[in-house]
Legacy VTK file of the C-alpha trace (Angstrom):
# vtk DataFile Version 3.0
C-alpha trace
ASCII
DATASET POLYDATA
POINTS 371 float
0.003 -0.008 -0.016
2.756 2.480 0.946
4.635 1.562 -2.339
1.554 2.434 -4.424
0.797 5.547 -2.394
4.250 7.106 -2.615
5.190 5.405 -5.895
8.771 5.187 -4.788
11.050 3.520 -7.298
14.745 4.284 -7.597
15.127 2.205 -10.729
17.488 -0.240 -9.110
17.262 -3.969 -8.721
16.577 -4.258 -4.945
17.619 -6.926 -2.508
14.698 -7.526 -0.210
16.870 -8.846 2.603
19.071 -5.725 2.736
15.977 -3.549 2.304
14.573 -5.304 5.396
17.675 -4.521 7.321
17.553 -0.903 6.456
13.885 -0.738 7.438
14.569 -2.356 10.797
17.432 0.051 11.404
15.647 3.278 10.605
12.453 2.273 12.475
14.630 1.544 15.480
16.472 4.743 15.383
13.178 6.757 15.059
11.719 4.868 18.036
14.700 5.520 20.151
14.554 9.322 19.543
10.860 9.673 20.199
9.756 10.736 23.786
8.472 7.837 25.791
6.825 7.348 29.167
9.657 6.359 31.562
7.376 4.194 33.668
6.210 2.118 30.730
8.497 -0.970 31.009
7.760 -2.321 27.552
8.591 0.968 25.802
11.767 1.301 27.933
12.812 -2.267 26.991
12.410 -1.550 23.256
14.180 1.793 23.731
17.178 0.096 25.295
17.659 -1.834 22.078
16.344 0.394 19.274
19.371 2.729 19.301
21.171 -0.260 17.809
19.694 0.630 14.471
22.685 2.719 13.850
24.909 -0.289 14.336
22.866 -2.188 11.736
23.493 0.768 9.350
27.253 0.540 10.103
27.457 -3.197 9.296
25.379 -2.632 6.147
27.687 0.310 5.040
30.827 -1.751 5.580
29.320 -4.597 3.468
27.895 -2.462 0.672
30.434 0.235 0.326
33.252 -2.127 0.985
31.767 -4.389 -1.724
31.717 -1.515 -4.157
35.495 -1.253 -3.909
36.428 -4.888 -3.360
34.242 -6.228 -6.167
36.178 -4.101 -8.707
39.506 -5.302 -7.438
38.386 -8.925 -7.386
37.230 -8.627 -11.009
40.596 -7.147 -12.058
39.194 -3.619 -12.700
40.772 -0.316 -11.780
39.528 1.592 -8.758
38.983 5.372 -9.048
39.202 7.202 -5.744
37.785 10.309 -7.429
34.719 8.462 -8.907
34.188 6.686 -5.505
34.149 9.956 -3.492
31.951 11.645 -6.108
29.385 8.857 -5.778
29.364 8.840 -2.047
29.385 12.616 -1.467
26.599 13.199 -4.034
24.642 10.582 -2.140
25.061 12.032 1.332
26.060 15.724 1.249
23.256 17.587 -0.492
20.523 16.229 1.895
22.833 16.671 4.937
23.700 20.257 4.297
20.099 21.271 3.538
18.881 19.693 6.799
21.813 21.227 8.712
20.762 24.614 7.373
17.228 23.948 8.674
18.558 23.118 12.127
20.635 26.245 12.155
17.643 28.357 11.290
15.445 26.567 13.788
17.807 26.536 16.852
20.041 29.475 15.965
23.560 29.661 14.559
25.076 30.102 18.049
24.194 26.479 18.768
26.389 25.108 15.948
30.024 25.409 15.161
32.427 24.703 12.279
32.601 20.997 13.188
29.145 20.407 11.722
30.376 21.640 8.359
33.255 19.159 8.111
31.694 16.205 9.958
33.712 16.473 13.194
30.809 17.136 15.573
31.050 13.650 16.954
34.317 14.662 18.713
33.770 16.741 21.749
30.004 16.457 22.257
26.904 17.675 20.466
24.098 20.027 21.274
21.561 19.789 18.490
21.189 17.481 15.486
22.800 14.941 17.751
22.007 11.875 15.559
24.345 13.479 12.967
27.191 11.805 14.855
26.741 8.549 12.951
26.981 10.394 9.642
30.413 11.601 10.725
31.492 8.010 11.224
30.149 7.151 7.761
31.837 10.029 6.067
35.193 9.229 7.759
34.859 5.660 6.586
34.252 6.846 2.928
37.622 8.565 3.074
39.754 6.187 5.107
38.589 2.868 3.604
39.435 3.508 -0.123
42.813 5.037 0.881
43.599 2.008 2.987
42.668 -0.306 0.041
44.771 1.689 -2.423
47.759 1.306 -0.114
47.219 -2.484 0.067
46.930 -2.672 -3.666
50.026 -0.582 -4.283
52.132 -2.898 -2.175
50.357 -6.049 -3.431
49.047 -6.882 0.096
45.328 -7.175 -0.421
45.421 -10.688 0.977
46.384 -9.048 4.323
43.103 -7.238 4.363
41.345 -9.519 6.905
44.318 -9.386 9.384
44.443 -5.584 9.360
40.692 -5.382 9.750
40.822 -7.649 12.785
43.477 -5.303 14.126
41.176 -2.428 13.542
38.404 -4.154 15.496
40.753 -4.841 18.399
41.987 -1.306 18.325
38.405 0.080 18.691
37.738 -2.233 21.628
41.032 -1.159 23.256
40.241 2.519 22.772
36.829 2.132 24.300
38.296 0.270 27.225
40.884 2.931 27.765
38.286 5.647 27.670
36.071 3.767 30.050
38.849 3.208 32.564
39.974 6.842 32.231
36.630 8.540 32.589
34.761 5.883 34.570
31.217 6.809 33.449
29.808 4.134 35.671
31.037 5.830 38.831
30.033 9.288 37.789
26.601 7.844 36.848
26.089 6.755 40.498
26.482 10.384 41.638
24.957 12.141 38.638
22.871 10.245 36.090
23.110 12.845 33.351
26.869 13.446 33.747
27.658 9.739 33.609
25.724 9.344 30.406
27.290 12.519 28.968
30.738 10.990 29.527
29.657 7.706 27.993
28.269 9.377 24.864
31.146 11.822 24.402
34.066 9.466 24.902
32.702 5.984 24.000
29.525 6.121 21.923
30.085 9.009 19.512
33.793 9.154 18.396
34.740 7.568 15.065
37.869 5.893 16.510
35.652 3.938 18.985
33.016 2.879 16.543
34.697 1.692 13.388
34.533 -1.975 14.407
31.009 -2.323 13.264
31.797 -1.028 9.802
34.924 -3.088 9.717
32.995 -6.317 10.345
30.831 -5.387 7.366
33.819 -4.988 5.146
35.024 -8.480 6.252
31.846 -9.888 4.833
32.367 -8.049 1.550
35.933 -9.407 1.372
34.718 -12.968 1.910
32.030 -12.553 -0.820
34.398 -11.325 -3.472
37.792 -12.731 -2.612
36.795 -15.928 -0.835
33.629 -17.105 -2.736
33.869 -20.649 -1.324
33.958 -19.321 2.156
30.971 -17.118 1.414
29.035 -19.926 -0.121
29.511 -21.891 3.136
28.422 -18.914 5.209
25.123 -18.499 3.388
24.490 -22.256 2.992
22.221 -22.603 6.108
20.573 -19.134 6.446
17.940 -20.059 9.023
20.534 -21.531 11.385
22.568 -18.418 10.957
19.504 -16.321 11.670
18.957 -18.241 14.904
22.569 -17.927 15.884
22.194 -14.108 15.273
19.203 -13.861 17.522
20.900 -15.843 20.313
23.985 -13.703 20.186
21.963 -10.517 20.077
19.800 -11.517 23.097
22.779 -12.668 25.153
24.616 -9.368 24.366
21.503 -7.385 25.288
21.104 -9.254 28.601
24.774 -8.390 29.559
24.494 -4.794 28.371
21.349 -3.502 30.069
23.218 -0.642 31.783
25.155 1.181 29.067
27.758 2.685 31.307
29.063 -0.650 32.680
32.312 -2.085 31.334
30.999 -4.817 29.058
28.289 -2.550 27.579
30.766 0.240 26.943
33.481 -1.927 25.383
32.710 -5.383 24.136
29.004 -5.154 23.483
29.385 -2.952 20.322
31.457 -5.687 18.719
29.156 -8.555 19.686
26.135 -6.653 18.511
27.924 -6.009 15.160
28.724 -9.690 14.804
25.030 -10.599 15.478
24.051 -8.111 12.730
26.633 -9.506 10.437
25.105 -12.963 10.921
21.640 -11.432 10.248
23.018 -9.932 7.005
24.510 -13.227 5.949
21.207 -15.023 6.500
19.243 -12.323 4.638
21.406 -12.523 1.559
20.127 -16.054 0.934
16.754 -16.399 -0.840
15.928 -19.464 1.324
16.018 -17.451 4.557
12.748 -17.546 6.339
12.451 -13.741 6.584
12.933 -13.454 2.798
9.861 -15.687 2.197
7.418 -13.528 4.222
7.657 -10.281 2.267
6.250 -7.068 3.637
5.120 -4.822 0.753
6.249 -1.427 2.124
9.686 -2.463 3.106
11.159 -1.241 -0.184
9.748 2.281 0.331
11.038 2.485 3.839
14.459 1.412 2.659
14.607 3.911 -0.217
13.501 6.681 2.247
15.787 5.576 5.041
18.444 8.260 4.619
15.874 11.089 4.293
13.995 9.562 7.234
17.261 9.568 9.265
17.868 13.270 8.569
14.313 14.544 8.969
12.617 12.445 11.710
13.447 14.866 14.558
11.649 17.674 12.726
8.709 15.310 12.047
8.641 14.425 15.824
8.363 18.124 16.730
5.467 18.415 14.359
3.728 15.359 15.842
4.298 16.702 19.393
2.977 20.204 18.434
-0.218 18.709 16.963
-0.743 16.480 19.996
-0.213 19.480 22.279
-2.801 21.515 20.271
-5.400 18.844 21.123
-4.355 18.834 24.775
-2.173 15.769 24.751
1.400 15.507 26.055
4.388 14.784 23.782
4.689 11.157 24.817
0.963 10.416 24.399
-0.551 7.811 22.086
-1.840 10.670 19.923
1.758 11.780 19.339
2.721 8.078 18.586
-0.033 7.818 16.032
1.235 10.984 14.237
4.886 10.060 14.555
5.512 7.830 11.586
3.007 9.533 9.169
4.655 12.892 9.764
8.092 11.396 9.405
7.310 9.621 6.102
5.627 12.704 4.604
8.596 14.903 5.423
11.125 12.315 4.285
9.210 11.760 1.036
9.288 15.525 0.323
13.070 15.676 0.885
13.564 12.555 -1.290
11.472 13.846 -4.199
12.885 17.450 -4.098
16.522 16.845 -3.329
17.685 13.224 -3.046
16.200 11.755 -6.164
17.266 14.604 -8.519
20.753 14.562 -7.178
21.002 10.860 -7.756
19.695 11.313 -11.290
22.353 13.926 -11.805
24.932 11.490 -10.421
23.952 8.875 -13.090
24.634 11.321 -15.817
27.840 12.521 -14.297
29.427 9.043 -13.810
29.465 6.407 -16.482
28.152 2.883 -15.622
30.491 0.874 -13.427
32.204 3.832 -11.800
LINES 1 372
371 0 1 2 3 4 5 6 7 8 9 10 11 12 13 14 15 16 17 18 19 20 21 22 23 24 25 26 27 28 29 30 31 32 33 34 35 36 37 38 39 40 41 42 43 44 45 46 47 48 49 50 51 52 53 54 55 56 57 58 59 60 61 62 63 64 65 66 67 68 69 70 71 72 73 74 75 76 77 78 79 80 81 82 83 84 85 86 87 88 89 90 91 92 93 94 95 96 97 98 99 100 101 102 103 104 105 106 107 108 109 110 111 112 113 114 115 116 117 118 119 120 121 122 123 124 125 126 127 128 129 130 131 132 133 134 135 136 137 138 139 140 141 142 143 144 145 146 147 148 149 150 151 152 153 154 155 156 157 158 159 160 161 162 163 164 165 166 167 168 169 170 171 172 173 174 175 176 177 178 179 180 181 182 183 184 185 186 187 188 189 190 191 192 193 194 195 196 197 198 199 200 201 202 203 204 205 206 207 208 209 210 211 212 213 214 215 216 217 218 219 220 221 222 223 224 225 226 227 228 229 230 231 232 233 234 235 236 237 238 239 240 241 242 243 244 245 246 247 248 249 250 251 252 253 254 255 256 257 258 259 260 261 262 263 264 265 266 267 268 269 270 271 272 273 274 275 276 277 278 279 280 281 282 283 284 285 286 287 288 289 290 291 292 293 294 295 296 297 298 299 300 301 302 303 304 305 306 307 308 309 310 311 312 313 314 315 316 317 318 319 320 321 322 323 324 325 326 327 328 329 330 331 332 333 334 335 336 337 338 339 340 341 342 343 344 345 346 347 348 349 350 351 352 353 354 355 356 357 358 359 360 361 362 363 364 365 366 367 368 369 370
């Protein structure tokens, strides 16, 4: 129904499994950011886990963007850093800077600094547009990863890729552990709830150097697919067992990470969650996966709109709350919730039609096929 209403079609051959992952990720992120009743245990439980939608996006980015680079190398084709950056930046920057301008107009220029212009706001804490921290991690990955690959290719060391990626994963864990031991957000949390979480977010959750392991795990999947096809075939051979393993690992990690400022939650949980999402991705790439057989019709639309939804949903939430308040309901009421997703999709659809889609059409004309 949503597909026919919005008539969203990007002209690409879609992978339903990956679309499903994007849809789960963006719905989770939106749920996490919307105001909720603190005494509602069910909502709090979902909120504790829904923030992980960002980590799903990271694993997906590592797999898809890493695959764009590695597939060319595996096929013996040349890799163009310029074409790669052109593709990625035309995909992300126009939408981002437009929404950033809207935030600056809404909240005032004094609440933003130069870091927002160069994707460094995830270092040193954020005031507004806080969910843009993950876009910083993505943009840094778009620059670091292809340079890293070009260095490996130059010295004919592409086969060393997995070992160096494992090193990057261990480095991220080590940096999170160091920051946790240095700042001890758990102890500060006992004295001041808000300060403890502020330390956690600023020094563990937001920085690129502490969050690259999720993307790195995604790139390992891409490497296996294009450089180790036999390994990849074995990985996707039993998708439903892999799906079950993903669910078990996810639930075990969640059980051990209920309080975010504790050591395991602040250090190892990110990596274990990423592995569980990597297992989910592996299972969903197989057409025989159970989740691929029960297709939900509007998943494609949500997936196509996911980037616009990510950027605009906070504004949509403000609109939903304003409408609810007008009718005498609080911001966390069921009236607000009923308006939340319709407002979000309408605003995202407008951004997609007016900005994102035209820019992507321009990108097609600018770059020849295969770049």
